[in-house]
PAVOKOL-24476 format. One record per atom (N, C-alpha, C, CB): residue number from 0; residue in one letter; atom name; x, z, y. Coordinates in nm, 4 decimals. Last residue first. Glycine has a CB too. Layout:
<recs>
num_residu_atome_u_w_v
NUM_A_CA_X_Z_Y
...
</recs>
This chain:
<recs>
num_residu_atome_u_w_v
63_X_N_0.8857_1.5377_4.6520
63_X_CA_0.8797_1.6529_4.7399
63_X_C_0.9195_1.5162_4.8666
63_X_CB_1.0100_1.8171_4.6994
62_X_N_0.8859_1.6048_4.3261
62_X_CA_0.7364_1.5063_4.3844
62_X_C_0.7876_1.5223_4.6150
62_X_CB_0.4861_1.6599_4.3084
61_X_N_1.0748_1.5197_4.0836
61_X_CA_1.0940_1.6070_4.1485
61_X_C_0.8928_1.4946_4.3159
61_X_CB_1.3413_1.6226_4.1847
60_X_N_1.0506_1.4995_3.7352
60_X_CA_1.0311_1.4137_3.8692
60_X_C_0.9597_1.4984_3.9694
60_X_CB_0.9425_1.2748_3.8459
59_X_N_1.3627_1.5449_3.5001
59_X_CA_1.2524_1.5566_3.5637
59_X_C_1.1793_1.5249_3.6812
59_X_CB_1.2491_1.6287_3.5616
58_X_N_1.4134_1.3054_3.2684
58_X_CA_1.4609_1.3747_3.3651
58_X_C_1.3669_1.4078_3.4180
58_X_CB_1.5415_1.3286_3.4385
57_X_N_1.3155_1.2506_2.9746
57_X_CA_1.2822_1.1921_3.1077
57_X_C_1.3887_1.3235_3.2174
57_X_CB_1.0663_1.1919_3.1347
56_X_N_1.2725_1.3418_2.7031
56_X_CA_1.3817_1.2268_2.6573
56_X_C_1.3893_1.2063_2.8474
56_X_CB_1.3067_1.0496_2.5205
55_X_N_1.1123_1.5787_2.6556
55_X_CA_1.2444_1.5541_2.6007
55_X_C_1.3661_1.4199_2.6175
55_X_CB_1.2082_1.5607_2.4746
54_X_N_1.0540_1.6408_3.0146
54_X_CA_1.0466_1.5831_2.8514
54_X_C_1.1459_1.5768_2.7628
54_X_CB_1.0125_1.4554_2.8403
53_X_N_0.9884_1.8668_3.2793
53_X_CA_0.9863_1.7320_3.2204
53_X_C_0.9396_1.6918_3.0992
53_X_CB_1.0918_1.6918_3.2164
52_X_N_0.8669_2.0820_3.5447
52_X_CA_0.9052_2.0146_3.3823
52_X_C_0.8811_1.8748_3.3776
52_X_CB_0.8096_2.0757_3.2520
51_X_N_0.8941_2.1470_3.7989
51_X_CA_0.9904_2.1444_3.6829
51_X_C_0.9958_2.1378_3.5481
51_X_CB_1.0397_2.2186_3.6864
50_X_N_0.6059_2.0527_3.9264
50_X_CA_0.7413_1.9769_3.9335
50_X_C_0.8803_2.0041_3.8289
50_X_CB_0.7881_2.0074_4.0768
49_X_N_0.5281_2.2751_3.7388
49_X_CA_0.4494_2.1746_3.7202
49_X_C_0.6593_2.0452_3.7888
49_X_CB_0.2371_2.1962_3.8548
48_X_N_0.5692_2.4732_3.8916
48_X_CA_0.6063_2.4926_3.7410
48_X_C_0.6255_2.3759_3.6767
48_X_CB_0.5072_2.5637_3.6629
47_X_N_0.5364_2.4354_4.1521
47_X_CA_0.6483_2.4725_4.0989
47_X_C_0.6616_2.4627_3.9359
47_X_CB_0.6664_2.6011_4.1475
46_X_N_0.2691_2.4289_4.0962
46_X_CA_0.3253_2.2973_4.1948
46_X_C_0.4524_2.3184_4.1341
46_X_CB_0.3229_2.3041_4.3878
45_X_N_0.2074_2.6768_3.9949
45_X_CA_0.1643_2.6322_3.9814
45_X_C_0.2289_2.4960_4.0016
45_X_CB_0.0889_2.6806_4.0137
44_X_N_0.3154_2.8421_4.2079
44_X_CA_0.3803_2.9015_4.0706
44_X_C_0.3487_2.7845_3.9646
44_X_CB_0.3038_3.0639_4.0168
43_X_N_0.1900_2.8235_4.4768
43_X_CA_0.3517_2.7416_4.4033
43_X_C_0.4072_2.7377_4.2913
43_X_CB_0.4653_2.7790_4.4450
42_X_N_-0.0594_2.9965_4.3719
42_X_CA_-0.0564_2.7911_4.4188
42_X_C_0.0877_2.7236_4.3536
42_X_CB_-0.0362_2.7515_4.6519
41_X_N_0.0462_3.1856_4.4184
41_X_CA_-0.0128_3.1178_4.2207
41_X_C_-0.0402_3.0123_4.2557
41_X_CB_-0.1669_3.1799_4.1149
40_X_N_0.0815_3.1793_4.6565
40_X_CA_0.2104_3.2351_4.5500
40_X_C_0.1881_3.1860_4.4471
40_X_CB_0.2317_3.3843_4.5155
39_X_N_-0.1492_3.2093_4.7629
39_X_CA_-0.0261_3.1096_4.8277
39_X_C_0.0731_3.0384_4.6799
39_X_CB_0.1031_3.2349_4.9509
38_X_N_-0.3496_3.3409_4.7848
38_X_CA_-0.3819_3.2485_4.7061
38_X_C_-0.2681_3.1760_4.7062
38_X_CB_-0.4951_3.1831_4.7362
37_X_N_-0.3393_3.4908_5.0829
37_X_CA_-0.2830_3.5609_4.9399
37_X_C_-0.2937_3.5061_4.8648
37_X_CB_-0.3216_3.6639_4.8858
36_X_N_-0.1706_3.3111_5.2872
36_X_CA_-0.3203_3.3427_5.2020
36_X_C_-0.2771_3.3893_5.0798
36_X_CB_-0.4281_3.2074_5.1711
35_X_N_-0.0434_3.2913_5.5631
35_X_CA_-0.0519_3.3432_5.5264
35_X_C_-0.1609_3.4382_5.3606
35_X_CB_-0.0277_3.3363_5.6234
34_X_N_-0.0672_3.0340_5.6718
34_X_CA_-0.1940_3.1174_5.6962
34_X_C_-0.1241_3.2069_5.6356
34_X_CB_-0.3461_3.0815_5.6426
33_X_N_0.1430_2.9040_5.6101
33_X_CA_0.1596_2.9226_5.7073
33_X_C_0.0594_3.0448_5.7538
33_X_CB_0.1590_2.8058_5.7600
32_X_N_0.0956_2.8678_5.3211
32_X_CA_0.2052_3.0077_5.3312
32_X_C_0.1966_2.9916_5.4919
32_X_CB_0.4041_2.9927_5.2468
31_X_N_-0.1143_2.6957_5.3464
31_X_CA_-0.1373_2.8515_5.2996
31_X_C_-0.0315_2.9162_5.2985
31_X_CB_-0.1910_2.8760_5.1688
30_X_N_0.0021_2.4665_5.3753
30_X_CA_-0.0387_2.4721_5.4578
30_X_C_-0.1068_2.6620_5.3971
30_X_CB_-0.1184_2.3255_5.4947
29_X_N_0.1768_2.4298_5.0913
29_X_CA_0.2624_2.4600_5.2290
29_X_C_0.1975_2.4974_5.3876
29_X_CB_0.3438_2.3257_5.2515
28_X_N_-0.0480_2.3737_4.9647
28_X_CA_0.0273_2.4839_4.9562
28_X_C_0.1393_2.5350_5.0253
28_X_CB_0.0564_2.4830_4.8643
27_X_N_-0.1448_2.1579_5.0971
27_X_CA_-0.2719_2.2395_5.0788
27_X_C_-0.0904_2.4297_5.0426
27_X_CB_-0.4391_2.1370_4.8609
26_X_N_0.1003_1.9607_4.9828
26_X_CA_0.0637_2.0400_5.1279
26_X_C_-0.0077_2.1236_5.1509
26_X_CB_0.0216_1.9844_5.2131
25_X_N_0.0667_1.9850_4.7348
25_X_CA_0.2109_2.0578_4.7796
25_X_C_0.1613_2.0684_4.9475
25_X_CB_0.3881_1.9395_4.7442
24_X_N_-0.1498_1.8916_4.6586
24_X_CA_-0.1718_2.0404_4.5912
24_X_C_-0.0448_2.0734_4.7422
24_X_CB_-0.1092_2.0765_4.3569
23_X_N_-0.0322_1.6234_4.7624
23_X_CA_-0.1027_1.6708_4.8121
23_X_C_-0.1709_1.8693_4.7855
23_X_CB_-0.1706_1.5598_4.7920
22_X_N_0.1050_1.5223_4.5916
22_X_CA_0.1823_1.5418_4.6857
22_X_C_0.0768_1.6368_4.8045
22_X_CB_0.2448_1.3902_4.7297
21_X_N_-0.0602_1.5468_4.3539
21_X_CA_0.0764_1.5987_4.3140
21_X_C_0.1188_1.6539_4.4985
21_X_CB_0.1998_1.4415_4.2227
20_X_N_-0.2094_1.2625_4.4281
20_X_CA_-0.2827_1.4441_4.4875
20_X_C_-0.1822_1.5408_4.3951
20_X_CB_-0.5098_1.4903_4.4237
19_X_N_-0.0087_1.0820_4.4657
19_X_CA_-0.0376_1.1253_4.5849
19_X_C_-0.0875_1.2993_4.5443
19_X_CB_-0.1582_1.0144_4.6577
18_X_N_0.0422_1.1025_4.1944
18_X_CA_0.1754_1.1399_4.2508
18_X_C_0.1212_1.1397_4.3780
18_X_CB_0.3082_1.0448_4.2258
17_X_N_-0.2054_1.0203_4.0515
17_X_CA_-0.1537_1.1262_4.0375
17_X_C_-0.0114_1.2145_4.1150
17_X_CB_-0.1463_1.1037_3.9265
16_X_N_-0.1660_0.7601_4.2453
16_X_CA_-0.3110_0.8784_4.2087
16_X_C_-0.2549_0.9879_4.2471
16_X_CB_-0.3738_0.9069_4.0359
15_X_N_-0.0042_0.5878_4.0398
15_X_CA_0.0664_0.6109_4.1666
15_X_C_-0.0917_0.7638_4.2636
15_X_CB_0.0920_0.3846_4.2703
14_X_N_0.1684_0.7575_3.7956
14_X_CA_0.0528_0.6179_3.8787
14_X_C_0.0413_0.6884_4.0356
14_X_CB_-0.1685_0.6005_3.7842
13_X_N_0.3431_0.9122_3.6628
13_X_CA_0.4115_0.7709_3.7265
13_X_C_0.2949_0.6646_3.8186
13_X_CB_0.4770_0.6680_3.5744
12_X_N_0.2222_1.1195_3.5694
12_X_CA_0.3247_1.1369_3.6397
12_X_C_0.3646_0.9675_3.7643
12_X_CB_0.4433_1.1802_3.5070
11_X_N_0.1478_1.0319_3.2522
11_X_CA_0.0655_1.0102_3.4044
11_X_C_0.1323_1.0200_3.5353
11_X_CB_-0.0426_1.1146_3.4239
10_X_N_0.3285_0.8372_3.0499
10_X_CA_0.3377_0.9067_3.1718
10_X_C_0.2139_0.9731_3.2982
10_X_CB_0.4138_0.8157_3.2264
9_X_N_0.2638_0.8467_2.7162
9_X_CA_0.1985_0.7804_2.8480
9_X_C_0.2516_0.8966_2.9757
9_X_CB_-0.0058_0.7692_2.8300
8_X_N_0.4017_0.6616_2.4647
8_X_CA_0.4199_0.7568_2.5433
8_X_C_0.3301_0.7451_2.6166
8_X_CB_0.5248_0.7684_2.5969
7_X_N_0.3664_0.6662_2.0778
7_X_CA_0.2716_0.5725_2.2227
7_X_C_0.3404_0.7122_2.3337
7_X_CB_0.0021_0.5631_2.2055
6_X_N_0.4204_0.5074_1.7714
6_X_CA_0.4261_0.5813_1.8949
6_X_C_0.4367_0.5830_2.0000
6_X_CB_0.4676_0.6264_1.9037
5_X_N_0.2891_0.4484_1.4966
5_X_CA_0.3405_0.3963_1.6020
5_X_C_0.3426_0.5377_1.6666
5_X_CB_0.2622_0.2722_1.6700
4_X_N_0.3082_0.2964_1.1729
4_X_CA_0.3034_0.4351_1.2441
4_X_C_0.3867_0.3662_1.3636
4_X_CB_0.3808_0.5889_1.1545
3_X_N_0.2265_0.1630_0.8347
3_X_CA_0.2813_0.1710_0.9269
3_X_C_0.2612_0.3142_1.0749
3_X_CB_0.2532_0.0400_0.9459
2_X_N_0.1719_0.0683_0.5183
2_X_CA_0.1643_0.1958_0.5795
2_X_C_0.2202_0.1485_0.7368
2_X_CB_0.2636_0.3206_0.4898
1_X_N_0.0557_-0.1217_0.1779
1_X_CA_0.1453_-0.1143_0.3639
1_X_C_0.1568_0.0590_0.4736
1_X_CB_0.0070_-0.2486_0.5002
0_X_N_0.0644_-0.0289_-0.1113
0_X_CA_-0.0214_-0.0031_0.0092
0_X_C_0.1022_0.0104_0.1396
0_X_CB_-0.1269_0.1564_-0.0181
</recs>
């Protein structure tokens, strides 16, 4: 019996709309810091965790 395998990698981070979304989250985080919003640190951790994350084959992408 014949068998085949396929491996597919989809990098959402390369999609322009997704890049814009992450940029907008970063801008919101900066504005929250300026007004001393208590949730700014939480958003900072979320954005930084995403920015610092990579995968096994590629360097992490920086959105700034």
